[in-house]
C-alpha positions as CSV (number, residue, x, y, z in Angstrom):
1,A,-11.6,-14.1,10.0
2,I,-10.0,-10.7,10.5
3,F,-12.0,-9.5,7.6
4,N,-15.1,-9.5,9.8
5,S,-13.4,-6.9,12.0
6,F,-14.0,-4.2,9.4
7,D,-17.2,-2.1,9.4
8,S,-17.3,-1.0,5.8
9,L,-15.6,-1.9,2.5
10,L,-14.7,-0.2,-0.8
11,L,-14.2,-3.1,-3.2
12,L,-12.6,-2.2,-6.5
13,K,-12.0,-4.4,-9.5
14,R,-9.0,-4.3,-11.8
15,G,-9.0,-0.9,-13.4
16,G,-10.3,0.9,-10.2
17,E,-14.1,0.5,-10.9
18,T,-16.3,0.2,-7.8
19,V,-17.9,-3.2,-7.2
20,F,-19.1,-2.7,-3.7
21,F,-19.1,0.2,-1.3
22,G,-20.9,0.1,2.0
23,D,-21.3,-1.4,5.4
24,L,-20.3,-5.1,5.6
25,G,-22.7,-6.0,8.3
26,K,-22.3,-8.7,10.9
27,E,-20.2,-11.6,9.6
28,S,-20.0,-9.7,6.2
29,Y,-23.7,-10.4,5.7
30,N,-24.4,-7.3,3.6
31,L,-21.5,-8.0,1.2
32,I,-22.4,-11.6,0.8
33,D,-26.1,-10.8,0.3
34,Y,-25.3,-8.2,-2.3
35,L,-22.9,-10.4,-4.3
36,E,-25.1,-13.5,-4.1
37,S,-28.1,-11.4,-5.4
38,Y,-26.6,-11.9,-8.8
39,S,-27.2,-15.3,-10.4
40,S,-23.7,-15.5,-11.8
41,T,-22.2,-15.5,-8.2
42,T,-21.2,-18.8,-6.7
43,P,-22.7,-19.0,-3.2
44,I,-20.3,-18.8,-0.3
45,K,-19.6,-22.2,1.4
46,G,-19.9,-22.6,5.1
47,G,-16.7,-21.6,6.9
48,E,-15.2,-20.0,3.8
49,N,-13.3,-16.7,4.3
50,P,-15.5,-13.9,2.9
51,A,-12.5,-12.0,1.7
52,T,-11.2,-14.8,-0.4
53,W,-14.7,-15.6,-1.6
54,M,-15.5,-12.1,-2.8
55,L,-12.2,-11.8,-4.7
56,T,-12.8,-15.1,-6.4
57,A,-16.4,-14.1,-7.1
58,I,-15.5,-10.9,-8.9
59,G,-12.5,-12.5,-10.7
60,A,-9.8,-10.5,-9.0
61,G,-6.3,-11.7,-9.4
62,S,-7.0,-13.5,-12.6
63,A,-7.1,-12.3,-16.2
64,G,-10.8,-13.0,-16.3
65,S,-12.8,-13.7,-19.4
66,D,-15.1,-11.7,-21.7
67,D,-18.1,-13.7,-20.6
68,Q,-17.6,-12.9,-16.9
69,F,-20.3,-10.9,-15.2
70,D,-19.5,-7.2,-14.8
71,Y,-20.0,-6.4,-11.2
72,A,-18.8,-2.8,-11.6
73,H,-21.5,-2.1,-14.2
74,A,-24.1,-3.8,-12.0
75,Y,-23.0,-1.7,-9.0
76,S,-23.3,1.5,-11.0
77,R,-27.0,0.7,-11.6
78,S,-27.7,-0.6,-8.1
79,P,-29.7,1.0,-5.3
80,L,-26.6,0.6,-3.1
81,K,-24.8,3.2,-5.2
82,T,-27.8,5.5,-5.2
83,D,-27.9,5.3,-1.4
84,C,-24.2,5.9,-1.1
85,V,-24.3,9.0,-3.4
86,E,-27.3,10.4,-1.5
87,K,-25.4,10.0,1.9
88,I,-22.4,11.7,0.4
89,D,-24.5,14.6,-0.9
90,A,-26.2,15.0,2.4
91,M,-22.9,15.1,4.3
92,V,-21.5,17.7,1.8
93,A,-24.7,19.8,2.1
94,T,-24.7,19.9,5.9
95,S,-20.9,20.4,6.3
96,K,-19.8,23.6,8.1
97,E,-16.5,25.4,8.0
98,E,-15.9,24.8,11.7
99,D,-16.4,21.0,11.2
100,K,-13.5,20.7,8.8
101,I,-10.4,19.0,10.1
102,T,-7.3,21.3,10.1
103,F,-3.8,20.9,11.3
104,V,-1.5,23.5,12.7
105,T,1.6,22.1,11.0
106,K,2.2,19.9,7.9
107,Y,3.7,17.1,10.0
108,A,2.6,15.6,13.3
109,V,6.1,15.9,14.8
110,S,9.2,17.9,14.2
111,T,11.9,16.9,11.7
112,K,14.3,16.2,14.6
113,T,11.8,13.7,16.1
114,Q,11.2,12.1,12.8
115,S,15.0,11.7,12.2
116,V,15.6,10.2,15.6
117,E,12.8,7.6,15.0
118,V,14.1,6.7,11.5
119,Y,17.6,6.3,13.0
120,K,16.3,4.0,15.7
121,R,14.4,1.9,13.1
122,L,17.4,1.7,10.8
123,S,19.7,0.7,13.6
124,K,17.4,-2.1,14.5
125,V,17.2,-3.3,10.9
126,Y,21.0,-3.1,10.3
127,W,22.1,-4.6,13.6
128,R,19.6,-7.3,13.6
129,C,22.1,-9.4,11.7
130,P,25.6,-8.4,12.9
131,G,27.3,-11.1,10.8
132,Y,26.0,-9.5,7.6
133,N,27.3,-6.1,8.7
134,R,30.8,-7.5,9.5
135,V,31.0,-9.0,6.0
136,R,29.9,-5.7,4.5
137,L,32.6,-3.8,6.4
138,I,35.3,-6.3,5.4
139,V,34.3,-6.2,1.7
140,S,34.2,-2.4,1.8
141,G,37.8,-2.4,3.2
142,I,39.0,-4.8,0.6
143,V,37.5,-2.7,-2.2
144,A,39.0,0.4,-0.7
145,L,42.5,-1.2,-0.6
146,L,42.1,-2.4,-4.3
147,F,41.1,1.1,-5.5
148,G,43.9,2.6,-3.4
149,S,46.5,0.2,-4.8
150,V,45.8,1.5,-8.3
151,F,47.1,4.9,-7.4
152,A,49.8,3.8,-4.9
153,A,52.3,3.0,-7.7
154,Q,52.0,6.3,-9.4
155,R,54.6,9.0,-8.7
156,V,53.6,12.0,-6.6
157,P,53.3,15.2,-8.6
158,Q,56.1,17.7,-7.9
159,N,54.6,20.8,-9.4
160,E,51.5,22.2,-11.1
161,G,52.6,21.0,-14.5
162,D,52.7,17.4,-13.2
163,M,49.2,17.8,-11.8
164,N,47.8,19.0,-15.1
165,S,49.3,16.2,-17.1
166,R,47.6,13.5,-15.2
């Protein structure tokens, strides 16, 4: 599964509360071991996708019920969270001004380069289906003729008074 290509995971439940944050381990071993450490978690079946299993285990994507186990509350009291906070505190304490990432400009490329790339992308999108664009042009022409015909029958104003009375 492509999920196993990731090194670490921040898993949030509905409402943005943290359920798991840390290294996944080989074949998502750390995540599986952590979630299965709670008795309310259904063990993962052999060959089951860990991403699907973890979402099902924490009740993501469903309304859930009041009697469902609160993984976010369990994480907030777990050693996993304590280790994570300690690592963050250590990184912040040892950070130096010269280690901070800075950028010379706000954007990676100029506005001209961005505009050219956006134009190329839009050209691909719009001309991928030429039949659709032909129909759009024909419909636009018909609408323009209809709107133009509304004013074609009106007389041409001869002076400023005629213009104001319109």
